[in-house]
KEVODO-647638 format. One record per atom (N, C-alpha, C, CB): residue in one letter; x, y, z. Coordinates in nm, 3 decimals. Atoms other than C-alpha are relative to their C-alpha. Glycine has a CB too. Example, Ala and Ser with C-alpha at 12.3 -4.5 7.8 and 13.67 -1.06 7.14 Angstrom:
<sites>
+---+---------+---------+---------+
! r !       X !       Y !       Z !
+---+---------+---------+---------+
! A !   0.089 !  -0.119 !   0.000 !
! A !   1.230 !  -0.450 !   0.780 !
! A !   0.090 !   0.120 !   0.000 !
! A !  -0.099 !   0.003 !   0.125 !
! S !  -0.082 !  -0.119 !  -0.006 !
! S !   1.367 !  -0.106 !   0.714 !
! S !  -0.077 !   0.109 !   0.073 !
! S !   0.041 !   0.046 !  -0.142 !
+---+---------+---------+---------+
</sites>
This chain:
<sites>
+---+---------+---------+---------+
! r !       X !       Y !       Z !
+---+---------+---------+---------+
! M !  -0.136 !   0.011 !  -0.024 !
! M !  -2.703 !   0.266 !  -1.110 !
! M !   0.031 !  -0.020 !   0.147 !
! M !   0.067 !   0.117 !  -0.051 !
! D !  -0.039 !   0.004 !  -0.160 !
! D !  -2.539 !   0.189 !  -0.777 !
! D !   0.050 !   0.109 !   0.039 !
! D !   0.097 !  -0.098 !   0.044 !
! E !  -0.036 !  -0.140 !  -0.056 !
! E !  -2.483 !   0.482 !  -0.562 !
! E !   0.096 !  -0.031 !   0.151 !
! E !  -0.166 !   0.096 !   0.036 !
! P !  -0.087 !   0.028 !  -0.106 !
! P !  -2.205 !   0.502 !  -0.257 !
! P !  -0.086 !  -0.059 !   0.104 !
! P !   0.076 !   0.123 !   0.047 !
! Q !   0.062 !   0.062 !  -0.135 !
! Q !  -2.466 !   0.431 !  -0.003 !
! Q !  -0.080 !  -0.105 !  -0.031 !
! Q !  -0.085 !   0.097 !   0.084 !
! D !   0.051 !   0.150 !   0.037 !
! D !  -2.550 !   0.098 !  -0.171 !
! D !   0.111 !  -0.076 !   0.044 !
! D !  -0.033 !  -0.034 !  -0.164 !
! K !  -0.119 !   0.106 !  -0.047 !
! K !  -2.201 !  -0.043 !  -0.053 !
! K !   0.004 !   0.008 !   0.137 !
! K !   0.152 !   0.029 !  -0.057 !
! Y !   0.011 !   0.049 !  -0.168 !
! Y !  -2.179 !  -0.209 !   0.294 !
! Y !   0.116 !  -0.095 !   0.007 !
! Y !  -0.160 !  -0.091 !   0.053 !
! Y !  -0.118 !   0.091 !  -0.059 !
! Y !  -1.887 !  -0.371 !   0.488 !
! Y !  -0.095 !  -0.074 !   0.101 !
! Y !   0.147 !   0.091 !   0.079 !
! L !   0.063 !   0.084 !  -0.104 !
! L !  -2.061 !  -0.659 !   0.672 !
! L !   0.084 !  -0.074 !   0.085 !
! L !  -0.085 !  -0.091 !  -0.056 !
! G !  -0.096 !   0.083 !  -0.095 !
! G !  -1.890 !  -0.825 !   0.972 !
! G !  -0.081 !  -0.102 !   0.047 !
! G !   0.065 !   0.079 !   0.125 !
! F !   0.079 !   0.096 !  -0.040 !
! F !  -1.999 !  -1.142 !   1.104 !
! F !   0.093 !  -0.065 !   0.112 !
! F !  -0.046 !  -0.093 !  -0.120 !
! F !  -0.050 !   0.033 !  -0.128 !
! F !  -1.929 !  -1.273 !   1.450 !
! F !  -0.065 !  -0.145 !   0.033 !
! F !  -0.039 !   0.118 !   0.111 !
! D !   0.046 !   0.126 !  -0.045 !
! D !  -1.944 !  -1.629 !   1.623 !
! D !  -0.086 !   0.017 !   0.115 !
! D !   0.108 !  -0.089 !   0.032 !
! D !   0.075 !   0.004 !  -0.125 !
! D !  -2.163 !  -1.711 !   1.924 !
! D !   0.080 !   0.070 !   0.121 !
! D !  -0.033 !  -0.152 !   0.034 !
! A !  -0.102 !  -0.017 !  -0.126 !
! A !  -1.831 !  -1.612 !   2.159 !
! A !   0.020 !   0.160 !  -0.055 !
! A !   0.170 !  -0.124 !   0.008 !
! E !  -0.012 !  -0.139 !   0.039 !
! E !  -1.871 !  -1.265 !   1.971 !
! E !   0.152 !   0.032 !  -0.063 !
! E !  -0.032 !   0.092 !   0.133 !
! Q !  -0.131 !  -0.022 !   0.048 !
! Q !  -1.534 !  -1.336 !   1.797 !
! Q !  -0.013 !   0.062 !  -0.136 !
! Q !   0.081 !  -0.129 !  -0.003 !
! F !   0.017 !  -0.042 !   0.125 !
! F !  -1.497 !  -1.157 !   1.441 !
! F !   0.052 !  -0.112 !  -0.071 !
! F !   0.061 !   0.130 !  -0.030 !
! V !  -0.016 !   0.127 !   0.080 !
! V !  -1.509 !  -1.446 !   1.185 !
! V !   0.018 !   0.014 !  -0.135 !
! V !  -0.107 !  -0.084 !   0.014 !
! A !  -0.008 !  -0.003 !   0.127 !
! A !  -1.548 !  -1.300 !   0.856 !
! A !  -0.043 !   0.147 !  -0.040 !
! A !  -0.080 !  -0.112 !  -0.058 !
! V !   0.051 !  -0.133 !   0.019 !
! V !  -1.606 !  -0.974 !   0.666 !
! V !  -0.048 !  -0.006 !  -0.158 !
! V !   0.120 !   0.119 !   0.036 !
! M !   0.037 !  -0.007 !   0.135 !
! M !  -1.780 !  -0.902 !   0.331 !
! M !  -0.022 !   0.114 !  -0.048 !
! M !  -0.096 !  -0.064 !  -0.028 !
! D !   0.012 !  -0.116 !   0.085 !
! D !  -1.786 !  -0.614 !   0.078 !
! D !  -0.123 !  -0.041 !  -0.076 !
! D !   0.130 !   0.034 !  -0.093 !
! F !   0.119 !   0.041 !   0.062 !
! F !  -2.143 !  -0.608 !  -0.049 !
! F !  -0.051 !   0.149 !  -0.066 !
! F !  -0.109 !  -0.077 !   0.115 !
! I !   0.076 !  -0.113 !   0.070 !
! I !  -2.306 !  -0.386 !  -0.310 !
! I !  -0.133 !  -0.015 !  -0.047 !
! I !   0.066 !   0.038 !  -0.108 !
! D !   0.124 !   0.034 !   0.021 !
! D !  -2.676 !  -0.357 !  -0.312 !
! D !  -0.043 !   0.056 !  -0.128 !
! D !  -0.079 !   0.038 !   0.106 !
! H !   0.058 !  -0.029 !   0.111 !
! H !  -2.877 !  -0.328 !  -0.634 !
! H !   0.105 !   0.016 !  -0.109 !
! H !  -0.082 !   0.114 !   0.020 !
! Y !  -0.099 !   0.005 !   0.115 !
! Y !  -2.579 !  -0.394 !  -0.875 !
! Y !   0.040 !  -0.163 !  -0.012 !
! Y !   0.144 !   0.104 !   0.035 !
! P !  -0.007 !  -0.068 !   0.107 !
! P !  -2.558 !  -0.489 !  -1.146 !
! P !  -0.140 !   0.051 !  -0.037 !
! P !   0.062 !  -0.079 !  -0.099 !
! T !   0.130 !  -0.052 !   0.012 !
! T !  -2.932 !  -0.466 !  -1.144 !
! T !  -0.086 !   0.049 !   0.117 !
! T !  -0.066 !  -0.093 !  -0.057 !
! E !   0.075 !  -0.034 !  -0.128 !
! E !  -3.202 !  -0.334 !  -0.910 !
! E !  -0.043 !  -0.106 !   0.072 !
! E !  -0.113 !   0.077 !  -0.023 !
! R !   0.037 !   0.118 !  -0.093 !
! R !  -3.294 !  -0.680 !  -0.796 !
! R !   0.111 !  -0.108 !   0.023 !
! R !  -0.123 !  -0.073 !  -0.059 !
! S !  -0.097 !   0.093 !  -0.010 !
! S !  -2.954 !  -0.820 !  -0.765 !
! S !   0.085 !   0.072 !   0.096 !
! S !   0.065 !  -0.042 !  -0.133 !
! C !  -0.113 !  -0.060 !  -0.076 !
! C !  -2.632 !  -0.747 !  -0.546 !
! C !   0.137 !  -0.066 !  -0.028 !
! C !  -0.030 !  -0.011 !   0.151 !
! F !  -0.120 !   0.043 !   0.083 !
! F !  -2.264 !  -0.812 !  -0.600 !
! F !   0.079 !  -0.019 !   0.130 !
! F !   0.067 !   0.114 !  -0.124 !
! I !  -0.089 !   0.029 !  -0.101 !
! I !  -2.033 !  -0.954 !  -0.348 !
! I !   0.153 !   0.045 !  -0.047 !
! I !  -0.014 !  -0.155 !   0.034 !
! G !  -0.120 !  -0.041 !   0.037 !
! G !  -1.692 !  -0.764 !  -0.388 !
! G !   0.110 !  -0.070 !   0.062 !
! G !   0.009 !   0.129 !   0.022 !
! F !  -0.110 !   0.095 !  -0.058 !
! F !  -1.494 !  -0.972 !  -0.137 !
! F !  -0.078 !  -0.069 !   0.112 !
! F !   0.143 !   0.082 !   0.058 !
! F !   0.069 !   0.089 !  -0.118 !
! F !  -1.583 !  -1.238 !   0.136 !
! F !   0.143 !  -0.053 !   0.049 !
! F !  -0.126 !  -0.140 !  -0.056 !
! M !  -0.121 !   0.076 !  -0.076 !
! M !  -1.284 !  -1.314 !   0.366 !
! M !  -0.022 !  -0.059 !   0.150 !
! M !   0.123 !   0.104 !   0.014 !
! M !   0.018 !   0.080 !  -0.121 !
! M !  -1.292 !  -1.563 !   0.655 !
! M !   0.112 !  -0.003 !   0.093 !
! M !  -0.030 !  -0.133 !  -0.035 !
! E !  -0.117 !   0.021 !  -0.094 !
! E !  -1.064 !  -1.561 !   0.975 !
! E !   0.053 !  -0.156 !  -0.032 !
! E !  -0.052 !   0.022 !   0.170 !
! R !  -0.058 !   0.120 !   0.034 !
! R !  -0.813 !  -1.843 !   0.885 !
! R !  -0.040 !  -0.127 !   0.094 !
! R !   0.147 !   0.024 !   0.000 !
! S !   0.007 !   0.079 !  -0.069 !
! S !  -0.871 !  -2.031 !   1.186 !
! S !  -0.162 !  -0.076 !   0.017 !
! S !   0.062 !   0.060 !   0.101 !
! V !   0.123 !   0.061 !   0.007 !
! V !  -1.236 !  -2.099 !   1.123 !
! V !  -0.035 !  -0.049 !  -0.137 !
! V !  -0.097 !   0.089 !   0.046 !
! Q !   0.026 !   0.059 !   0.131 !
! Q !  -1.211 !  -2.186 !   0.765 !
! Q !   0.012 !  -0.176 !  -0.009 !
! Q !   0.110 !   0.073 !  -0.101 !
! G !   0.008 !   0.126 !   0.009 !
! G !  -1.324 !  -2.532 !   0.658 !
! G !  -0.113 !  -0.066 !   0.111 !
! G !   0.142 !  -0.046 !   0.014 !
! H !   0.124 !   0.070 !  -0.090 !
! H !  -1.604 !  -2.582 !   0.939 !
! H !  -0.134 !   0.042 !  -0.041 !
! H !   0.008 !   0.038 !   0.158 !
! G !   0.146 !  -0.012 !   0.057 !
! G !  -1.897 !  -2.457 !   0.729 !
! G !  -0.054 !   0.123 !   0.047 !
! G !  -0.097 !  -0.118 !   0.043 !
! I !   0.041 !  -0.127 !  -0.036 !
! I !  -1.930 !  -2.117 !   0.883 !
! I !  -0.012 !   0.057 !  -0.137 !
! I !   0.096 !   0.078 !   0.100 !
! G !   0.020 !  -0.077 !   0.125 !
! G !  -1.873 !  -1.959 !   0.544 !
! G !  -0.105 !  -0.027 !  -0.097 !
! G !   0.109 !  -0.006 !  -0.070 !
! S !   0.119 !   0.032 !   0.066 !
! S !  -2.130 !  -2.165 !   0.376 !
! S !  -0.103 !   0.034 !   0.068 !
! S !  -0.012 !  -0.125 !  -0.031 !
! R !   0.153 !  -0.038 !  -0.080 !
! R !  -2.397 !  -2.099 !   0.642 !
! R !   0.005 !   0.157 !  -0.024 !
! R !  -0.010 !  -0.045 !   0.201 !
! I !  -0.003 !  -0.136 !   0.007 !
! I !  -2.299 !  -1.722 !   0.614 !
! I !  -0.073 !   0.040 !  -0.127 !
! I !   0.139 !   0.049 !   0.007 !
! V !   0.055 !  -0.032 !   0.119 !
! V !  -2.376 !  -1.730 !   0.248 !
! V !  -0.118 !  -0.057 !  -0.026 !
! V !   0.077 !  -0.024 !  -0.094 !
! T !   0.153 !   0.052 !   0.006 !
! T !  -2.690 !  -1.957 !   0.269 !
! T !  -0.090 !   0.092 !   0.072 !
! T !  -0.020 !  -0.146 !   0.069 !
! E !   0.105 !  -0.082 !  -0.094 !
! E !  -2.848 !  -1.715 !   0.531 !
! E !  -0.013 !   0.131 !  -0.097 !
! E !   0.065 !   0.042 !   0.180 !
! L !   0.025 !  -0.138 !   0.085 !
! L !  -2.767 !  -1.405 !   0.307 !
! L !  -0.076 !  -0.036 !  -0.126 !
! L !   0.145 !   0.078 !  -0.045 !
! C !   0.074 !   0.044 !   0.117 !
! C !  -2.912 !  -1.587 !   0.006 !
! C !  -0.148 !  -0.020 !   0.032 !
! C !   0.061 !  -0.129 !  -0.052 !
! M !   0.128 !   0.021 !  -0.032 !
! M !  -3.222 !  -1.685 !   0.199 !
! M !  -0.065 !   0.135 !   0.032 !
! M !  -0.008 !  -0.096 !   0.110 !
! Y !   0.030 !  -0.124 !  -0.037 !
! Y !  -3.248 !  -1.324 !   0.337 !
! Y !  -0.046 !   0.076 !  -0.153 !
! Y !   0.134 !   0.067 !   0.085 !
! L !   0.027 !  -0.076 !   0.121 !
! L !  -3.214 !  -1.168 !  -0.002 !
! L !  -0.128 !  -0.041 !  -0.084 !
! L !   0.121 !  -0.011 !  -0.086 !
! H !   0.132 !   0.049 !   0.090 !
! H !  -3.478 !  -1.403 !  -0.173 !
! H !  -0.142 !   0.030 !   0.087 !
! H !   0.011 !  -0.184 !  -0.036 !
! S !   0.128 !  -0.027 !  -0.059 !
! S !  -3.731 !  -1.318 !   0.086 !
! S !  -0.033 !   0.157 !  -0.030 !
! S !   0.003 !  -0.037 !   0.162 !
! L !   0.010 !  -0.136 !   0.028 !
! L !  -3.670 !  -0.949 !  -0.022 !
! L !  -0.036 !   0.041 !  -0.122 !
! L !   0.104 !   0.055 !   0.024 !
! G !   0.042 !  -0.011 !   0.167 !
! G !  -3.744 !  -1.036 !  -0.392 !
! G !   0.130 !   0.031 !  -0.087 !
! G !  -0.119 !   0.136 !  -0.033 !
! Y !  -0.083 !  -0.003 !   0.066 !
! Y !  -3.404 !  -1.017 !  -0.503 !
! Y !  -0.009 !  -0.121 !  -0.111 !
! Y !   0.101 !   0.010 !   0.081 !
! E !  -0.045 !   0.104 !   0.087 !
! E !  -3.315 !  -1.235 !  -0.826 !
! E !   0.128 !  -0.076 !  -0.001 !
! E !  -0.007 !   0.046 !  -0.106 !
! Y !  -0.142 !   0.074 !   0.000 !
! Y !  -2.956 !  -1.324 !  -0.798 !
! Y !   0.107 !   0.105 !   0.072 !
! Y !   0.054 !  -0.038 !  -0.173 !
! I !  -0.120 !  -0.042 !  -0.050 !
! I !  -2.597 !  -1.250 !  -0.632 !
! I !   0.102 !  -0.017 !  -0.121 !
! I !   0.037 !  -0.082 !   0.131 !
! R !  -0.112 !   0.011 !   0.103 !
! R !  -2.317 !  -1.190 !  -0.865 !
! R !   0.139 !   0.022 !   0.093 !
! R !  -0.018 !   0.126 !  -0.133 !
! L !  -0.140 !  -0.009 !  -0.053 !
! L !  -1.947 !  -1.214 !  -0.757 !
! L !   0.111 !  -0.050 !  -0.123 !
! L !   0.011 !  -0.102 !   0.144 !
! G !  -0.098 !   0.067 !   0.083 !
! G !  -1.616 !  -1.270 !  -0.927 !
! G !   0.139 !  -0.031 !   0.100 !
! G !   0.034 !   0.104 !  -0.138 !
! Y !  -0.148 !   0.088 !  -0.059 !
! Y !  -1.265 !  -1.458 !  -0.827 !
! Y !   0.082 !   0.005 !  -0.092 !
! Y !  -0.006 !  -0.161 !   0.038 !
! V !  -0.155 !  -0.006 !   0.112 !
! V !  -0.929 !  -1.436 !  -0.978 !
! V !   0.003 !  -0.142 !  -0.048 !
! V !   0.181 !   0.039 !   0.092 !
! D !  -0.064 !   0.126 !   0.062 !
! D !  -0.890 !  -1.721 !  -1.228 !
! D !   0.102 !  -0.062 !   0.036 !
! D !   0.029 !   0.013 !  -0.107 !
! G !  -0.129 !   0.091 !  -0.034 !
! G !  -0.667 !  -1.995 !  -1.126 !
! G !  -0.006 !  -0.002 !   0.176 !
! G !   0.169 !   0.082 !  -0.073 !
! N !   0.010 !   0.000 !  -0.115 !
! N !  -0.766 !  -1.917 !  -0.751 !
! N !  -0.116 !  -0.142 !   0.030 !
! N !  -0.040 !   0.153 !   0.040 !
! K !   0.083 !   0.121 !  -0.007 !
! K !  -0.896 !  -2.288 !  -0.683 !
! K !  -0.075 !  -0.005 !   0.137 !
! K !   0.089 !  -0.130 !  -0.020 !
! Q !   0.060 !  -0.001 !  -0.101 !
! Q !  -0.984 !  -2.223 !  -0.343 !
! Q !  -0.148 !   0.080 !   0.005 !
! Q !   0.093 !   0.044 !   0.080 !
! S !   0.131 !  -0.082 !   0.040 !
! S !  -1.218 !  -1.941 !  -0.419 !
! S !  -0.102 !  -0.074 !  -0.104 !
! S !   0.048 !   0.142 !  -0.071 !
! E !   0.086 !   0.047 !   0.092 !
! E !  -1.348 !  -2.120 !  -0.708 !
! E !  -0.089 !  -0.137 !   0.048 !
! E !   0.086 !  -0.023 !  -0.123 !
! S !   0.068 !   0.146 !  -0.056 !
! S !  -1.446 !  -2.468 !  -0.511 !
! S !  -0.103 !   0.083 !   0.091 !
! S !   0.121 !  -0.130 !   0.104 !
! F !   0.094 !  -0.049 !  -0.083 !
! F !  -1.608 !  -2.254 !  -0.240 !
! F !  -0.121 !   0.059 !  -0.056 !
! F !   0.056 !   0.083 !   0.075 !
! W !   0.149 !  -0.065 !   0.070 !
! W !  -1.848 !  -2.057 !  -0.460 !
! W !  -0.062 !  -0.104 !  -0.080 !
! W !   0.021 !   0.137 !  -0.110 !
! K !   0.090 !   0.099 !   0.064 !
! K !  -1.926 !  -2.359 !  -0.661 !
! K !  -0.085 !  -0.093 !   0.092 !
! K !   0.084 !  -0.086 !  -0.085 !
! K !   0.077 !   0.058 !  -0.097 !
! K !  -2.005 !  -2.549 !  -0.355 !
! K !  -0.126 !   0.062 !   0.059 !
! K !   0.081 !  -0.021 !   0.093 !
! N !   0.094 !  -0.095 !  -0.037 !
! N !  -2.232 !  -2.262 !  -0.249 !
! N !  -0.106 !   0.017 !  -0.130 !
! N !   0.079 !   0.138 !   0.042 !
! Q !   0.129 !  -0.017 !   0.114 !
! Q !  -2.448 !  -2.283 !  -0.592 !
! Q !   0.033 !   0.109 !  -0.083 !
! Q !  -0.156 !   0.036 !   0.065 !
! F !  -0.034 !  -0.120 !   0.093 !
! F !  -2.257 !  -2.005 !  -0.775 !
! F !   0.044 !  -0.076 !  -0.124 !
! F !   0.123 !   0.108 !   0.061 !
! T !  -0.041 !   0.049 !   0.118 !
! T !  -2.213 !  -2.088 !  -1.137 !
! T !   0.055 !   0.100 !  -0.093 !
! T !  -0.103 !  -0.066 !  -0.057 !
! D !  -0.080 !  -0.066 !   0.098 !
! D !  -1.973 !  -1.961 !  -1.414 !
! D !  -0.117 !   0.086 !  -0.100 !
! D !   0.098 !  -0.121 !  -0.086 !
! T !   0.082 !  -0.052 !   0.089 !
! T !  -2.168 !  -1.687 !  -1.612 !
! T !   0.051 !  -0.008 !  -0.164 !
! T !  -0.020 !   0.139 !   0.050 !
! G !  -0.075 !  -0.006 !   0.152 !
! G !  -1.927 !  -1.707 !  -1.915 !
! G !   0.098 !   0.125 !  -0.001 !
! G !  -0.122 !   0.022 !  -0.138 !
! L !  -0.064 !  -0.123 !   0.006 !
! L !  -1.819 !  -1.351 !  -1.840 !
! L !   0.136 !   0.007 !   0.054 !
! L !  -0.076 !   0.091 !   0.063 !
! R !  -0.129 !  -0.043 !  -0.056 !
! R !  -1.465 !  -1.243 !  -1.782 !
! R !   0.034 !   0.148 !  -0.008 !
! R !   0.104 !  -0.073 !  -0.067 !
! N !  -0.057 !  -0.124 !  -0.008 !
! N !  -1.318 !  -0.919 !  -1.682 !
! N !   0.164 !  -0.016 !   0.017 !
! N !  -0.071 !   0.078 !   0.119 !
! H !  -0.138 !  -0.013 !  -0.003 !
! H !  -0.949 !  -0.876 !  -1.788 !
! H !   0.082 !   0.118 !   0.034 !
! H !   0.033 !  -0.030 !  -0.106 !
! T !  -0.112 !  -0.127 !  -0.034 !
! T !  -0.689 !  -0.664 !  -1.635 !
! T !   0.129 !  -0.041 !  -0.041 !
! T !   0.016 !   0.040 !   0.164 !
! Q !  -0.155 !   0.042 !   0.044 !
! Q !  -0.321 !  -0.634 !  -1.694 !
! Q !   0.043 !  -0.102 !   0.070 !
! Q !   0.109 !   0.106 !   0.018 !
! D !  -0.046 !   0.130 !  -0.091 !
! D !  -0.254 !  -0.872 !  -1.412 !
! D !  -0.070 !  -0.155 !   0.011 !
! D !  -0.011 !   0.051 !   0.140 !
! Y !   0.049 !   0.123 !   0.006 !
! Y !  -0.519 !  -1.125 !  -1.391 !
! Y !  -0.134 !   0.003 !  -0.075 !
! Y !  -0.010 !  -0.054 !   0.134 !
! T !   0.152 !   0.000 !   0.054 !
! T !  -0.866 !  -1.221 !  -1.508 !
! T !  -0.093 !  -0.050 !   0.114 !
! T !  -0.020 !  -0.103 !  -0.136 !
! V !   0.089 !   0.025 !  -0.075 !
! V !  -1.165 !  -1.233 !  -1.316 !
! V !  -0.127 !  -0.074 !  -0.056 !
! V !  -0.023 !   0.110 !   0.053 !
! V !   0.105 !   0.072 !   0.042 !
! V !  -1.436 !  -1.489 !  -1.353 !
! V !  -0.133 !   0.038 !   0.073 !
! V !   0.034 !  -0.139 !   0.015 !
! V !   0.141 !  -0.030 !  -0.050 !
! V !  -1.798 !  -1.385 !  -1.302 !
! V !  -0.086 !  -0.131 !   0.024 !
! V !  -0.075 !   0.093 !  -0.106 !
! M !   0.098 !   0.131 !  -0.037 !
! M !  -2.039 !  -1.621 !  -1.112 !
! M !  -0.113 !   0.090 !   0.046 !
! M !   0.060 !  -0.126 !   0.133 !
! N !   0.141 !  -0.014 !  -0.052 !
! N !  -2.416 !  -1.595 !  -1.028 !
! N !  -0.039 !  -0.083 !   0.072 !
! N !  -0.090 !   0.005 !  -0.081 !
! R !   0.060 !   0.110 !  -0.063 !
! R !  -2.617 !  -1.763 !  -0.782 !
! R !  -0.151 !   0.042 !  -0.017 !
! R !   0.051 !  -0.023 !   0.157 !
! M !   0.156 !  -0.024 !  -0.004 !
! M !  -3.006 !  -1.753 !  -0.864 !
! M !  -0.074 !  -0.003 !   0.141 !
! M !  -0.068 !  -0.110 !  -0.087 !
! L !   0.080 !   0.022 !  -0.147 !
! L !  -3.227 !  -1.688 !  -0.557 !
! L !  -0.144 !  -0.033 !  -0.037 !
! L !  -0.001 !   0.146 !   0.107 !
+---+---------+---------+---------+
</sites>
């Protein structure tokens, strides 16, 4: 089971040391050899330049080198920008859905 010490907030900076992105990351969830991205937000001014994809690619390469099997995340159904970004970054729909009173979360994985 995941523990509070397994949750991280990761900040990403460009070469000029400007803050460009933040990620909520849970290690060893939902399994020991996986992790979960709770959210990933980019500074609007740097969106569309490949920086987010580069961050995700480097994270995946690093986690693969440590022996992780996959990364899981969810996006709100109907959010086409999120869906497009994660699909472009090799995440696939698991078929799992988490339903809340206000929205449905589409669960995706990327195998490492």
